[in-house]
C-alpha positions in Angstrom: -1.6 8.8 10.2 -3.4 6.1 11.6 -4.8 4.2 14.3 -3.7 0.5 13.7 -5.5 -2.1 16.2 -8.6 -2.3 15.3 -10.6 -2.1 18.6 -9.7 1.0 19.6 -13.0 2.9 17.9 -13.2 6.3 17.3 -11.1 7.7 20.1 -7.9 7.3 19.0 -9.1 8.8 15.5 -10.2 12.0 17.0 -7.2 12.3 18.9 -5.6 12.2 15.7 -8.2 14.5 14.2 -7.8 17.0 16.8 -4.3 17.0 18.3 -2.1 15.8 15.6 -3.6 17.2 12.4 -3.3 20.8 13.6 0.6 19.6 13.2 0.8 19.6 9.9 0.9 23.0 9.7 -0.8 22.9 6.3 1.7 21.1 4.3 0.0 19.4 1.5 2.1 16.5 1.8 0.4 15.4 5.0 -3.1 15.2 3.3 -4.8 16.1 6.4 -3.3 12.9 8.1 -6.8 11.4 6.3 -4.7 8.8 4.4 -2.5 5.9 4.7 0.5 7.9 3.7 2.0 11.2 3.0 3.3 12.4 -0.7 6.6 13.9 -0.9 8.5 15.7 -3.6 11.9 16.5 -2.9 13.3 19.3 -4.0 15.2 19.6 -7.2 18.9 19.1 -7.0 18.9 17.9 -3.3 19.3 14.3 -1.4 16.6 13.0 0.8 18.1 12.5 4.0 16.2 10.3 6.8 17.0 9.3 10.3 15.0 7.9 12.8 15.0 7.6 16.7 13.2 6.0 19.4 12.4 7.3 23.1 11.3 4.6 26.0 10.0 6.0 29.3 12.2 5.1 32.1 15.4 4.4 29.9 16.0 7.3 28.1 14.0 9.6 30.4 13.3 9.4 33.8 10.0 7.4 34.5 7.0 10.0 35.1 8.8 12.6 32.6 6.5 15.3 31.3 4.8 14.6 28.3 5.6 17.6 26.6 9.1 17.3 27.9 9.4 13.9 26.4 7.9 15.2 22.9 10.3 17.7 22.5 12.8 16.0 23.6 12.5 13.3 20.9 12.3 15.7 18.2 15.2 17.7 19.5 17.3 14.6 19.7 16.4 13.3 15.9 16.9 16.7 14.8 20.4 16.8 16.1 21.0 13.4 14.0 19.9 15.8 10.4 22.5 18.5 11.8 25.1 16.0 12.2 24.8 15.3 8.1 24.3 18.9 7.1 21.0 18.5 6.3 17.9 21.0 6.6 14.6 19.5 8.5 11.8 18.9 5.9 9.3 16.8 8.0 8.4 14.3 10.7 6.5 11.4 11.1 5.4 10.3 14.5 4.9 6.7 16.2 3.4 6.7 19.5 2.4 3.3 21.7 0.6 5.0 25.1 0.6 3.0 27.9 -2.8 1.3 28.4 -3.6 3.3 31.8 -2.5 6.6 30.7 -4.2 9.6 32.0 -6.6 11.4 29.6 -4.6 14.8 29.4 -1.3 13.1 28.3 -1.8 13.2 24.7 -2.7 16.5 24.6 0.4 17.6 26.5 2.3 15.6 24.5 0.8 17.1 21.1 1.6 20.7 22.8 5.2 20.2 23.4 5.8 18.3 20.1 3.7 21.4 18.5 5.9 23.8 20.3 9.0 22.3 18.5 7.8 21.5 15.1 7.1 25.4 15.0 10.2 26.7 17.0 12.3 24.5 14.3 10.0 25.1 11.5 8.8 21.6 10.3 5.6 20.0 9.7 4.0 16.6 10.8 3.5 14.2 8.1 1.8 11.5 9.3 2.7 8.5 11.8 0.7 6.0 13.7 -0.6 5.4 17.3 -1.1 2.8 19.3 -1.7 1.2 23.0 0.7 -1.2 25.0 1.2 -2.4 28.5 4.5 -1.0 28.7 5.8 2.1 29.4 5.7 5.3 26.9 7.4 4.4 23.9 7.5 7.2 21.0 9.7 7.4 17.5 10.3 9.9 15.3 11.6 9.3 11.6 12.8 12.7 10.4 13.3 14.1 7.0 15.6 16.1 5.8 17.7 17.5 2.6 20.9 18.3 1.4 22.5 19.7 -2.0 22.7 16.5 -3.9 26.2 15.1 -2.9 27.0 17.3 0.1 25.8 15.3 3.1 28.7 15.0 6.2 28.9 11.3 6.6 31.5 9.6 9.6 33.7 8.2 6.6 35.7 11.4 5.8 37.7 12.2 8.4 41.8 11.6 7.1 45.3 11.8 8.8 45.9 15.2 9.9 43.1 16.6 10.2 41.9 18.2 13.1 38.9 17.1 15.8 36.5 19.6 16.9 33.1 20.0 19.2 30.4 22.4 18.7 30.2 23.2 22.2 30.6 22.2 25.7 30.6 18.8 27.1 29.1 16.7 29.9 26.3 19.2 30.7 24.0 16.2 30.0 25.5 13.5 32.0 25.5 16.1 34.6 22.0 17.3 34.0 20.8 13.6 34.4 22.5 13.4 37.8 20.6 16.9 38.9 17.1 15.8 37.3 17.7 12.4 39.6 18.6 14.9 42.7 22.2 13.8 42.8 23.5 17.3 41.9 22.3 20.5 43.3 21.5 22.5 40.1 19.9 26.4 41.5 19.8 27.6 38.3 18.0 24.5 36.5 20.6 25.2 33.5 21.9 21.6 33.7 18.3 20.1 34.0 17.3 22.3 30.4 20.5 20.6 28.7 19.6 17.5 29.7 15.6 17.7 28.9 16.1 20.3 26.0 19.2 19.7 24.3 19.9 22.2 21.4 20.1 20.3 18.0 22.8 22.4 16.4 20.8 23.3 12.9 22.9 26.7 13.2 26.1 24.7 11.8 24.5 23.0 8.8 26.0 25.1 5.8 29.3 25.7 7.4 29.4 21.8 8.1 28.5 21.1 4.6 31.7 23.6 3.7 33.9 22.5 5.9 33.9 19.2 7.9 35.0 15.8 6.4 33.3 13.8 9.2 30.9 14.4 11.3 28.4 13.1 13.9 26.3 14.1 17.0 27.5 13.1 20.5 24.5 10.9 22.3 26.0 8.3 23.8 29.5 9.9 25.2 32.2 12.0 23.4 34.8 9.0 23.6 32.0 6.3 22.2 30.8 8.2 19.6 34.2 9.3 18.3 34.9 5.5 17.9 32.3 5.5 15.2 34.0 7.8 13.1 37.4 6.0 13.7 35.7 2.9 12.7 34.0 4.5 9.8 37.3 6.4 8.8 39.6 3.6 9.5 42.1 6.1 11.5 42.9 7.0 14.8 41.2 9.8 16.7 43.6 11.5 19.4 42.1 13.7 21.9 43.3 15.8 24.8 40.6 15.7 27.8 42.3 19.1 28.6 41.0 20.6 25.6 37.4 19.5 25.7 35.4 22.7 26.6 33.1 22.4 29.7 30.3 24.9 30.9 30.4 27.4 33.7 28.1 25.0 35.4 30.6 22.2 34.4 33.7 24.0 35.3 31.9 24.5 39.1 31.6 20.7 39.1 35.0 20.2 38.6 36.2 22.2 40.6 35.1 20.5 43.7 36.3 16.9 42.3 39.2 15.4 43.6 40.6 13.8 40.6 40.1 16.0 37.7 41.5 13.8 35.4 39.1 11.0 36.2 36.2 13.9 36.3 36.8 15.0 32.9 36.4 11.6 31.4 33.5 11.3 33.1 31.9 14.3 31.4 33.5 12.6 28.2 31.6 9.3 28.6 28.5 10.7 29.9 26.3 11.3 26.8 23.3 13.5 26.2 25.3 16.1 24.9 23.9 16.4 21.5 26.8 18.6 20.6 28.2 17.7 17.4 31.8 16.0 17.2 33.3 16.8 13.7 37.4 16.6 12.0 38.0 19.1 9.2 41.6 19.8 7.5 43.5 22.3 9.7 42.7 25.3 7.6 38.8 24.3 7.6 38.6 24.2 11.3 40.1 27.4 11.4 37.0 28.9 9.3 34.5 26.5 11.5 36.1 28.8 14.5 35.0 25.7 16.9 37.2 24.3 19.8 40.0 21.8 18.9 40.5 19.1 21.0 42.8 16.7 19.5 44.1 15.4 15.8 43.7 12.4 13.5 46.4 10.1 13.1 46.9 6.9 11.1 46.3 3.8 12.8 42.7 3.0 14.6 40.6 3.4 17.4 40.4 6.5 19.7 43.2 7.3 22.0 42.6 9.6 25.0 45.2 11.9 27.3 45.2 14.3 29.9 48.3 16.5 30.5 50.2 14.2 28.8 49.1 11.0 30.3 47.1 8.1 28.4 43.7 7.2 30.0 41.5 4.2 29.4 38.6 5.1 27.7 36.5 2.1 29.3 33.0 1.4 27.0 33.5 5.3 26.4 29.8 6.1 27.2 26.3 4.5 27.0 25.8 1.2 25.5 22.1 0.2 24.1 22.3 -3.6 24.0 
């Protein structure tokens, strides 16, 4: 991990040595963060799976978000991508651009949060870069994962006759953002936590490799992300909103909505859930034991219905550009 700007002085390198080198957890591949790159040998018989995601303060998180929470969500959202492909995490590379006017405590808080979850999920920091900028806090992680050769689960494997499943409740991320913004009461803090600290479904990595035909994580919204599977697999996904699971908090919110169909569509398009959306043959879906929300058919695109009535999905969720 290196400081790239020539005028930074010793301060940035002190931060690397003091705050980020301990996050390597002694992994020999990291070389103590004293070299220009890491040296990695993938385990024998494994494919190396690589993912990269970035977060921008004020876009992917509220402005002023606590730096430890910012770092933890950054890691968890990247881990969700590995989980969706059936990969076990191996290591992480960090790039962070600090606002020039950041408080001196911010790097410490960020490193503390990142360390908490690196240790929780059992992977080391292997390298990266730190810079400063005139903009908001921007950070990106590149994660390495491994899966037995040829076993990675892709978006392109869905086939007509497969069932569509999700790994957990949908809509908590969107409701959690509303709670964080003060637009929704959240006395237990459950929804805010679901938004700020999503749980990557690494517990499903091996079952996915054994049973799923296609998979991705739900970051932009259930409907929007379903379209990615439909496009990659050249099939039609038919989703019944009445079958989409919701949490107790989501059910309580639904109970006070005047138009339940519109409210369920909102939950299915709000994003930030980081549950998994997957397809599997009926027997395999039964082995997974996850909620079934629809079927894969011949055709193209995504069809959405509620109690037998077709619904327009619109954009389906968050659009980045």
